[in-house]
N, C-alpha and C positions, 0 to 999 in steps of 0.2 A: 328292452330296446337296444338295438345293436349300436355299439360305439363307433363313431366315425373314425376311419383310418385315413388321416391326412396324406400319408405317403401313398396309399393306394389311390386316393383321389387324384393326386398329382400325376401319378403314372398313367391314369386313364384319361387325363386331359393334358397330354404332353405339348401340344401345339400352343395351348393357352399359357402353360407354364413357361415355355420358351419365350413367348411374347413378353410375359411379365419380367423375365430375367433380363432380356435385352432392354426393356423399358427402364428397369431399375438401374442398370449400368449407365445408360445414357443420362438419366435424371441425376444420378450420383455424380457423374463427371461434370455436368452443368452446375450442380450445387457447389462442388468443390471450387470451381473457378469463380463462383459468386461470393464465397465466404470472405468476410473481412479478415484482415491480419493485424495483429497487435503483439506487442512485446509481453504484456501482462494482461490478465483478465481485468475487466472493469469492475471496480467496486465503489460504492457510494461513500464519499467522505462526509460523514454525518456530523460536520462541524460548521457552525456559523459564527461569524465575528461581528460584534457590535462595538462601535467606537463612538465616543462623544467627547466634546471639548468644553472646558470652562476656563477661558483665558484669565489669568491673574490669580486663580485659586491656588491655595497651598495643597500639598498632597493629602493632608487630613481633610480639608474642605472638599476636595474632589472626591475622596472616598465616601464621605458622608452624603454629599449632595447629589453625586452622579452614580458612582459605582454601586453603593448600597441600595439606592432607590431602584435602579434598573434591575439589579440582581434579585431583589425581592419579588419583582413582578415576573421576572423570567423563570422563577422557580415554579410558576404555574404552567410551564411549557409541557405539552403532552410528550410522553416517552423520553423525558429528560433523564440522562444518566448523572451528569454533574455539570456545574458551572466552574470555570476558572477565570481569573482576571488578573491583570496587572494595572496598577494605578501609578501614574506620574503626576507631577504638579500640573494641574489644568487639563489632564488627559486620562481617559479610562478606556481600556480595551478588555472586552468580555468575550470569552469563548463559550459557546453553547455546545455541549457534547451530548448527543442523543445515545440512547441505549444501542449497543451494537446489533441487537436483534431487531431493531426497528425496520419494518419493510421499506424498501427503497421507494416504493410507489407512494408511501405516506409522507416522505420527507418534504417535498415541495409545499404541501398543505401546512405542515408544522412550521416551516419558515414563514409562511403567510401569517400564521397565528402569532409568531414572535413579533413580526412587524406591527400587527394590530395591537398586541398587548402593550408594547413599548409606546406606541402612539397614544394609547389611552392615558398614560401618565405623563405625557409631554408637558401638560400645563402645571404639573407638580414640580418640575425641574426649575432651577434658576432661570430667569428671563435671558441671561447672558449666554445660556447654553447653545453651543453649535452642534447640530446633529439631533439625535443619534443617526449614525450612518451604518448601513447593513451590508455585509458581504456574505451572501449565501452561495457564492460560486467559488468557494475556497478550494474545491477539488478540481477546477478546470486545469487541463494539462496542455501546455504549449510545446508540442513535439518538435517544431522547427523554429530555430532562432538564428537570426542573422545579426551580425554586428557591422555597423557602418562607421568607418573611420575617415577622417578628412585631413589632408595636408594642404595648407594654404587657404583654408576656408574657416570662417567663424563657426561657432557652435550653432548659431541661429541659422546660418545658411545650410549647414548639414541637416539640422532639424527640419527645415522646409523640404529638402529633397526627400528625406525619409517619410515625412507626412504624405507627400505625393505618392510614393511607392505604397504606403499603407492603404491609401484610398483605392489604388488599383487592385491590390491583393484581396481586398474585401469582395471583389467580383469573381474571384476564382472559385471554381466548383469545389464543394466539400469544406470550404473555409467557414468556420463559425465566428472566430474573433481574430483580430490582429491588434496587438497592443505594443506600445513603444516602451523602452526601458532606458533610463538614464538621461532623459531629456531634461534640460534646465530651462525653467520659465524665466522670462525677463521682467524687470521692474524699473520704473523711474524712481530714483532716489532723490528726495529733496532734503539735504543735510544742512543743518543750521547750528549756530552756537546758542545754547540756552541763555547765556549771559547777554549776548548781543540782543536777542529778542526781548529780554527783560528790560534792557536799557532803552530800547525803542518803544517799549510798551505794546508790542505786537504779541498777541496770544497765539498759541498753536491752533486754537479753535477758529480764529479769524482766517488763518492760512487754509485750513481744511474747507471752510465755508466758501472762500474765494475760488478755490480749485473746483469744488463741486458745482458751483453755480455756472461757471463757464463751460464745464464739460457735461452738463446734464443732458440726458436724452429726452427732449421735450417735443411733443407733436406741434407742428407749426401750421397745420391746416392745408387747405388747397383752395385755389381760386376757381370758381365755377363761371365760365364765360358764356354759358348757355349752349355751347357746342362741345366743350370739353372741360375736363378738370385738370388744372395745372398745380402740381404739388409744389409747395414752398419748402426750400431746403436752406435754412440759414447756416452760415459757416461759423467757425470759431472753435470747434471742438479740437482738442489737443491731438496732434499727430507727431510731435517731436519734442525733444528736450528744450529747444530754443523757445517754442511757444509757451511751455510751462514757465520758463525763466522770465518771460515777458508779462506774467500776470501782475496786476497792480494791487498793492496792499495800502492800507492807510495806517500811518503812525500818528495819531492825533489828527491834525489838519494837514499833514504832509502825505504826499503819495510816494510810495516806495516800490521799486521793482523787485520782484521776488528773487531774481538772479543776483541782485546786489547784496542780499543779506543771507543767501543760501547757495550751496553748490547743487546744481541740478544736472543729473547725468542718467543715462540709460545703461543698465548693467544686468547681469544675471542675478537671480535670487540669492540673497545673502542672509543667513548661511545657506550653503548649497542644498539642493534636494538630493535624494539618493542618486549615487553616481554609478556609472557602468564603464568598464574598460575591457578591452580585448588585447591580450598579449602585452599588457602594460600601457596601451594607448587609449586615450579618451575616446569613447564611442557612444553612439546611440543604437540601441538594440531594437529589433523588430521581431516579435514573437507571434507565432501563428498556431491557433488551436483548430482542431478538426471538429466538424459537426458530428453529433452522435449518429452512429451507423455508417459513417463515411468510410471510404477505402483509403487507408493510409498511404499505400504505394501509389495510387492514382493521384492523391494529394501532392505527394513529393514530385511526381512528374509535372503536374500542372504548375506548382509553385516554382520549380526550377526553371521551367520555360518562361514564366512571367517575370521572374527576377532577372534572368539572363537578358530578356528583351528590355526591361526597364533600366538595367545597369548600363546597357549600351548607350543610353541617352545621358548618363551622368557625365559631368565634366571630369577631366583628368585631375586626379588628386583625391577623389572620393571613391573608396573601395568597399566592396561588400565581402564579408567573411562569414562562412557557415560555422556557427558556434555549436549548435546541437541539431542533429538530424535523426529523429526517432525512426522514420521510415527505413533508413539504412540498417539501423539496429534490428528493427522488426524483420526486415528481409533476411538478414544474416541468421537471426535466431530461428525463424521459420524454416529456412533452408537446412540449418543444422539439425533441427528436430525431424524434418522430413527425411534426412539421411538416416537418422536413428530409426525412424519408422520403417524405412526400406530395409535396413539391417535386421530389424526385428522380424519383418516379414520373411526375409531370406532364412533367418535362423529357424523360424517355425516351419517353413516349408522344408528345410533340410531335415529337421526332426521327422516330419511326416513321411518324406520319401525314404529316409534311412530305416525307419521303424516299420512302416506299412508297405513299403515297396513302391515302385514307380506309379502303378495304376491307382492303387488305393491312396497313395500320397497325392496324386493329381486331383482326386475327389475333394480332399481337404483344401488343396491349393485353390481350386475353383470356388470354394465356399468363401474364401477371404474377401475377394473383391466385391461379392454381393453384399456381405455384411458391411464393409466399409462404405459402399455406395449408399446403403440405407442410412448409415450413421451420418454421412455428409448431408443427405437430404434432411435428416432430423436436425442437424446443427443449423442448417440454413433456415429452416422453419422457426426454430427456437431462438435465432439470433445469436448463436454462439460462434465467436470468431476462432480462427486458428491462432492460438497463443500458447504461452508457456504451459498452462495447466491442461487445456483441451488436447494439445498434441501429446503431452505426457500421458494423458488418460487414454488416448488411442493406442499408445505403445503398451500400457498396462493391460488394456482390454484385449489386445491382440492375442496374448497367450491364453486368455480365457475364452475368447469367442470361438476358437477352434475345438474346444472341449467337446461340445455336442456333436460337431461334425465327425470328430475322431471316434466318439463312442458309436455313432451310427455306422460309420464305415467299418470299424472293428467288428461290430455285430454282423454286418453283411458278409464280411470276409470269412468269419468263423463258420457261417452257414454255407457259404459257397465251398469251403473246404470239406464240408460234410456232403457235398453233392447237390445242394439245393439249386433251383433255378434263380436267376438274378431277380426276377420280379417277386418271387416268393420270399427271397432273402430280404429284399428291400422293404416289403410290406410287413414282414415279421419283425424287422428291426424297430418299427414304430410301436407295435403292440407290446414288445418286450422292454423297450428302453425309453419311450417318449415321455411317459409320465414321471418316472424317476429322474430323467434329465430335466424335465420342467421344474420338478421340486428342487433339484440341485441348482438350477439356474435362478429360480426365485430366491432361494436362500442366499446365493452369492450376491444377488442384487440387494437383498435386505441388509447384507453386511456393509453396504455403502450408504445406507439410509442416514446414519448419524452425520455423514458429510453433507448430504443434501439438506438436512434439517437443522444444521448447526447455526444458531442465531447469533452470529458474531461477524465482525469484519473479516476475520480470517476465514470463517465459514463461507462468506459471500465470495471471497477471493478464490476459494477452491471449489466452488459449487459446480463448475463445469466438469470436474473430475467425476462427480456423482452422475451428472446428466449424460455424459458421453459413455461411460462404462455401462450404465443402465440401458441406454439405447442399443449398445453393441450386444449385450447379453440377451436382451429380449429378442432382437432380430436373429441372433445366432441360433436360437432354438427353432424359429420358423424356417430358417435356411436349412437346418439339419433335418427337419421332417418333411420339407417340401422340395427343396432344390437338390440337396445331397443325394437322396434316393434316385432322383431322375438322372443326375450326373453319374451316379454309381452304376446304374443300369447301362448307360452308354459307354462307360469307360472300363469297368471291371470285366474280367473274363468269366466264362460260365463255370469252369472247373479250375479251382485254385489248388496249388500244392500247400502242404503244411508249412509252418514257419521254418525259418532257416536254422541251421545248427547253432549259430551264435545266439539266436533268440531262445532256442531250447536250453542252451547252457545257462543263460541268465535266469530262465524260469526254474531250472533245477536248483540253482543257488538259492533263489527265493523260497522254493519248496522246502528246502532243508531248514532255512531260518523260520519259516512258518510252523513247521512241525515242532521245532524246539520251543517256540513261544507257546504253542498249544499244549505241549506236554509239560511245560514248566510255567504255567500262567502266573503263579504267585511271584516267581522270580522276575518275570517280564514286567508285571504290573509294579512290583516293588522298585525295580531298577528305573522304570519310567517316572514313578512318583519321586524318587530320589533326585533324578535329573531335573524334574520340575521344581523341587524345593531349592536345589542349587542355583537354578536359573533365577528364581525369585530373589535369592540372596545376592546374586551377582548383578541384579537389575540396577541398584544404586551406583554401580561402577560405570554404567553407561551415561556419558555426559548428556545433559538436557539442553535444549535450545528452542527458541521460538521459531524464527525463520533465519536462514543463513544470509550472508551478505551477497550482493549481486556480483556476477562475474564481469560486469561492464568495466571498461578501462578507466572510467572516471573516478576521481577522488574528490570528496567534499572537504573543504578546509574552513572551519568556523573560527572566527577571531572575535572574542568578546572582551571589550575594554571595560574599565570602570563605568558604571551606568551614568555617571555625570559627564562623560567624555563628549567632546564636540565632534561633529562629523568631519571637521577638518583634521583633527588628531587621528580619527579612525582612518581617514584617507591617507594620511602620511604613513601610518603603520602598514596599510595595505600596499602602498607603493614600495615600501621596503621589502615586503614579501614578494612582490612582483620581480624584484631583482634576483631573488633566490631562485624563483621558478625559471627565469630566463637563462640561468647558468646550469640548470639541471638537464643532463643529457637524456633522461628518461621521459621528459615532458614533451608532448606534441604541441599542445596549445592550451590556453586557459582563458577564463573570463572572470572578471572581478565585479562583485556587487558590494557597494559601500553604502551603509546606512539602511540596508535591507538584506534579506536572504535572496538566494537565486529564485527566479520565477520557476514555477512547477513545470519542468520539462520532462518529468518522469513521474508517473502516477504515485508510486510509493514514497516520493520525496517528502521528508519532514520539513515542510516549508516554514521559513522564519519571516515574521512580519517586520515592518519598517521600524527601525530604532537607530538613532544616531551612533550609539556605541557599538554597533555590530557590523561586521563585514563577513562576506562569504565568497570563497573562490572555488570555482569548478575547474579542476585540473584534469585534462584528458591526457593520459599517459599513452605510450606507444604500444602497450599491450598488457594483458593480465599479469605476465611475469614481471614486467617493469613496474607495474602498479604497486606491488608489494615493496619493492626496493625504494620507489619514490616515496611511498607512505612513511617508511622508516626514516628516510632522510628529512622529510618535511616535519615529521613530529619531533625529531631531534632538534631541528632548527627552531621550531616554535618553543620548545622547552628551554633552550639555552639562550637564544638570541632575542626573545620577546618576553621578558619577565613581567612586562606591564599588562599582559592580557592572559586570558584563558584561551589557549589554542588547541584545536583538535583536528587531526587529519584522519579521515575514515572513508571506507568504501560505502557505497550506497546499499540500502537495505532491500530485501525482497519481502513481499507481503506488506501488511499495514505498518506504517512507520511508527517507530518507538522513540528514537533519539538516543540519549545516553543509555548504555546497556544496563548499568547498575544505578538505581535511584531509590532514595528513601524520602518520603514526605513527612515533615515535622509540622504539626499544626496546633494552634491554640489561640486564645483571645489576646494575650499580651505579646506584642511583637518582640519586645526585648527578651522575654523568656523563650519565645520560639527560636530566636537567634542563638541563645545560650544552649538550648538543647540540640539545635542543629550542629553547633560546634562540637558537642560531645559525640554526635553521630559521625561527623567527619573524622574526629580523632579515632574513633573505633574502626572506621573504614581504613584509616591510615595504617592500622596494624596488619592489614593484608598485603603481602608482598606482590600480589598480582594485580593490584589496583593502582592506577596512576591518574594524574590530572583531576584530583578530587576538588570540587568546587560547589558553590551554591548559586541559585538563580537570583538571589537578591543582591549579592555584592556587599561591600562594606559601606557603612554610613559615610556620606559626603558632606562637605561643608556648604553652607549657604549663608547669604547675607540677610539678616532680619532687620527690617526698617520698622522700629517701634515708634509709632506716632504718639506724641504727647497730646492727648486729646484736648486738654484745657487750653493749651497754647494755640492749637490748631483752630479751635472754635473761636477764640478771641480774635484771630486774624481772618476768620471767615473761610477756613479751609476744612475739608472733610477728608476722611481716609480714602474715599473713592477718588477725590481730586488728586491726592498725593499719588495714588496708584496709577491713575491715568497719565499723570505727568511723567512718572518713572517709565511707564510702558512706552509712551510715545518717544521718550528720549532714548531709551536703551534698545528696545526691540523695534520700535517704529510702528506707526499706525497708518492704515491705508486710507488715503483721503478720497480717491476716486479711481476710476479705471479708464485706461485709454483703449479704444477698440482698434486693433491692428490686424486686419484681415480676419483669419479664423481664431486669432488669439485675443485674450483680454489681459492687458498689461497693467498691473497695479502701480499706483503712484503712492510711494511710501514716504512718510514724513518722519525723520529721526534726527538725532544729534550727530555731529561730526564724529568720525572714528575715534579720535583721541578722547573726546569728552564722554563717549558712551562705553568705552572699553577699559577705562582706568578706574579701579575701585576707589582709589584714594580721593578722586575728585567728586565722589557722590555727595559728600557733606556740603560741598560748595555749589551743588546744583541749584539753580534758581527756580523757586516755586512761585508761579504767578498768583497774585491775590485778586479778589473780585474787584478791587478799586483800581486795578491797573498797575499797582506796584508789585514788587517781588521780594522774596526773602530767601536766603539759603536754606536748603533742606535741613541742615543741622540745627536751625532755629526751632523747628517744629517736630523733629524726630531724632532718635538716637539710633546710630548704626552699629550693629554688633554681629559678630560671627556666631554661627550655631551649626549643629550637626543634625542630620536627619537622613532617613532612608531615601535613596534616589528613586526607588520604586517599591511597590508592595504587591506581592502575589497573594491571591486568595483562592480558596477552593471551597465552593458552597458557602461563601460569605465568611469564611474563617481564614485569618492570616495563615498562610502555608509557605514554608520554605522547603525547597527541594535540594537535597544534597545528592550530587551526581558524580559519577566517575566512569572512566574508561577501563577496559580490561586489557591485559597483555595478550599477545597473539596466542591462539589455540587454547584459550581459557574461556570456559562457558560461564555466563553470568549466574546461572542457577547454582553452580558449584560454589561460587563465592558467597552468594546469599546464604546458602546452606551452611557454609563454614562459619559465617558471622551470626548465624541464627541464635545460638545460645547466649552470646554476649548482648546481642541486640534485644532479645527478650528480657534480659535482666535490666537493661536500660529502660525498656518500656514499663516494666513494673515499678521503677523508681520515679516515674513521672507523676505529678499531681493530677488530680481529677481535671478533666477538660483539655488535657494535652495528650497527643498520641503520635506515634511513629508508624507509618505504613510503608510497606514494601511497594515500590512502583517499578517503572521501566519494563524491560522485556519479561521479567518474572511475572509481574502482574498481568500483562497482556497475554502471556502464554497460559496463565491460570484461567483467565476469562475464556479464552478460546477452547481450552480443554474442557472447561465446565459446560460450554455450549454443545460440545460433542457428547459428553457424558449424559447430558440431559435427554438426548435422543436415544440412548442405548436401551432403556427400558422398553420403549416402543419397538425397537429393533428386535429385542429378545421375544417380546410378546408375539410379533408377527411371524418370527422364525418358528416359534413353538406351534403356532397355529398351522402354518404350512406343513411342518413336519408331522404333526399329529394327524392331519388329513391324509398324508401319504402313508404313514406307518400304522396308524390306528392301534398303537401298542405303547403303553407308558414305559415298559422296560426297554423296548427298542429305542424309544425317544431318549432315555437316559444314556444308553450306549452311544448314540450319535453325538449327544452333547458333550460327553465326558472327554472326547478327543480334542475339542476346540481349544480349551485353555492350554493344552500342551504345546501349541505353536510358540508359546513364550520361550521355550527352550531354544528353538532355532532363531527366534528374533534376537534374544540376548547374545547368543553365540555369533550371529551374523554381524551385529553392530559392533561387538567388541573386537572381532577379527579384522573388520574393515575400518575401525576407529571412527565410526560415524556416530553422530549424536542422535538422541531420541527427540527430534523436533516435532513441530505440529504436523507436518506432512507425514513424517514417519508414524506418528500416532494414528493418523487416518489409515495408513496401510495396515497397522496392527488390527484396527477395528474391522477393516474390510477382510482381513485374513480369516476372521471367524467364519464368514460365509463360505469362503473357498474350502476350508477344512471340512466343514459340515457337509458340503456338497458331496465330497468323496465318501464320507461316512454313510450318507443316505444311500448312495448307490450300492455300497457293499452290504449294508444291512438288508436292503431290498433283495439283493441277490441271494443272501443266506435264506431268507424267507421263501424265495422262489424255489431254491434247491430242496428245502424241507418239504414243500408242497408236492414236489415231483416224486417224493418217496424216499429220498436219501435219509440216512440217520443224521442226528444232530451234528455229530463229529464230522462226518463226511460232507454234510452241507456246508459247514463253516470252511472246511478245507477246500472244497470245490469252488465255493463262491470267491474266496480270496484268490484262488488260482485263476479263475476266469476273469476277475476284475483287475488282476495285477497289471496286465498290459495297458488297458485303457486308462487306469488311474495313473500309472507311471508316465504314460505318454503325455497325458494332459498336464500333469505336474511339471514334467521336464519342459514342455512347450511354454508353460506360464513362467517358469523360472528362467530359462535361457532367453526367452523373449524380452526379458527386462535387462539383459546385459548391456544393450546400447545406452541405457539411461543410468546404469549403476554408477558410472564415474562422475556424473553431473553433480553440481553443488546442490541444486534444488531437489532433484528426484533421487539422488543417491541414497540418503537414509531410508526413504520409503522402499526403494527397490531392494536394498540389502535386507531390510527387515522382512519383506514379503518372501524374498528368495530363501532366506534362512529358515523362516517360520514354515513355509510351505514344504520345503525339502524335508524338514524334521517331521512335520505333521503327516506327510504322505507315507513315510516309513512307518510311523506309529499307527496310522490308519490300517495298514496292511498287516501289522504284527501285534500292536498293543490291543486294537479293537477285537481281533479274534481271540486273544488271550482273555480279555475281559468277558467276552461272550461265553467262553468255556467256563470261566470262573463263576460268573453270575448264574448261569443255568446248570452249574455242577455237571458238566458234560465230561464223560470219560471216554478214552479211546477204546473202540471195540477190538475184540480179538481179531488177528489178521485173517482175512478172508479174501475172496476174489475182489480185486479193485473195483470200486464203484465208479461208474461213468456219470459225469454230470449230464443231466437231461434238460436242464433249463437253458434257454437260449442265451447267448452271450450278449 
């Protein structure tokens, strides 16, 4: 059966092909303008947060009654990687981390299972439990944030205006959520003197009952007159502090007005809720998230228009400030990459025109837009946005997608130089090169398979690299065999002259090197293997890295006080830091989050949850250069001026968030022992001169007041431990008696002691405890008050107490090198631990290892598929061995390239090294196929090797140079630089070795000897 010649078919259906070419370009342009734009590729944050509260419980009770119960059930979660939790007195927070390889389509159902499982044990929790509450939208990103400040307005008035704007923004196209930040709820405070209430014989329960009865929401019915129903609306519900103060109480047989025995006022929640400031001014924030699949630039346009219109209606004194604007960042990043893409296209075109000539270069030039158009259509269909990874993938693919077109054109040109007709040359190019090209293309694609199949968050983050490159390479083969011959027939001349003198001179130099390698195969192979061994020995000198820091101008500043610190103290510290920022000339603006971390305005942000002892400031510097200077100044200020906290100033991360770069987890059953061993780990880390800011996530034990109830005396007086605790709680913290309905808000009515009587520890012993018979006794009669120490919070991992020792690294130092330097001493410490205690390496080193393992897991499949494709093409095990033996030698160039450019071997660089295998094998396949072809034409083995290497020299060198130089625009970038330099160095070295080392191996393996000089043999196999 005659094999179909696609090039011949295309030439015989030129009108149809031209129609398809125009259609592809039009559809590609349309798809390009429909593509979404993002700063980073989307990846699923496979984390869910479960919180529950048990007011009044100690940290031990909370851990046993809530944390442990919930964690035991959550360990049944499908695809669970691990659980981690921290417990505070009366509060538990549990993080559910799924395996990084969990398919994102399965995640919503798993979160449903979590809710169901926890709901199944709700009846097993204490009846006083509040919650559990679930947050499965932990990864939501709020790319646009506004801060609203007010001069001459109360916080409530500002809050009302912001709520109105929020309601309007929810109607804007592509808006998914709009949430407020830093708003303070209000409360009515009824503050009393416990001693005065005891004297009057009025119990707290009586006040709560009186307030609840008057304010109860009770249906009053409706009067049916026969013609209509008239609803009855009784009045009396509270709407002001004066009405609360007028509530009547009974002290025996006397009536007492509440306002006469208590101070009734309306105020903001005390202690404050998490606070938000902009440039040091109190503010209310408004954060907007985009719906999935939305257009971020269109969202910015619509939001700006809506906010401008709404702000025009605001009174003078209320101002809106743009805090974060991801669309602008996306626009600038996409434009920057598009410029790099255009530069790469120009470089590749320049190589094509200079090496092939104007007409042949034009054929390659025309092939590029067709491939890109197909790729844009594929990206549109697959939902891949224009973002950091996909745009970088386009640039990487650009140097590869012209390979097939170059080989086709080079083959046509060589035949035209021999006097063939254009049609014959075009169709013959298909029969001679199409299937070796297809094999090479498939092998190159298979080199990217570990990226596509990597089951990790990092793999999901970089998946579009695999998808875009694969689409480009597959399409490039079809363009090379369908479009390129047609374009070549239209553009190339019938009779071409031989190559230029410069080209001939380059070919002559190569010819000499080739003959030397073939005549001295042992020396060539030995020298190459020596270089390979030296490269492997030098590989540890290449620094390792997970993902680099972002180039964005923002700095994150974390301030962690003692875990027992109040939010007021945290706010005071944060305000001090605001003053430092205000005086720094490199700072453009900043926003402060007190009592919580910054809202996720950037997908890879390591978001921190609400905690009174924590504050985070987002500092926007005036540029990348200023960022480094500001970071040094801020870190120095934190170290010297804020000794009461752990302060860290750092750039934002790229890729999945890690947090502190160097971390060790110390875990075991006994918390005291865990703390002891963690201190030893910290001391060991302290020996490293490049680590600083060493700290733990538990903090030091804090003091607490233990009220030890004397049970015999309490029972004699008719008191219980619960009654004592309730009295203490209502006196010190306050108890909610009822709620006032105020517009869209619910305002709590809180009953508590006056400020002096609830904040003075010394007065606790004299606190009056009401007895069942109406009398009261001081607390000191029924309880002993003593100071004690305890942990302010307890972290656990998989239900085992776990303390993390963490530290920052000095500039230009990689965490992996530090962990490696500490490895010997850390292993010795591990061996000294008793059974049940362990030290694990965490941080970026752990995450990097997980990601690398996910890539390594797919390499066997890649190798199997490569071998299958190669053996189908070669049908010879010896040839297969020859093709494969060149692939590892790319390490020589990889190590050399990274060492010369001082680039680390990061996760992205690792992906480049794996993909490099396919690129190298591609050239080897084409060369071995050509040798076989020359042998079949009648040449001797020696002449066949020499002729094949000579024939394939130009196309192999051209495609390699195009791929290498095409990556120059992204080589200086932080994210793509390591990968680009690794591929450039590896491909350059491997290309030379393919043309010299592989012929030497062929000669050595088949024991070929140079024949006696005769008339020169002419290659007869087509180029």
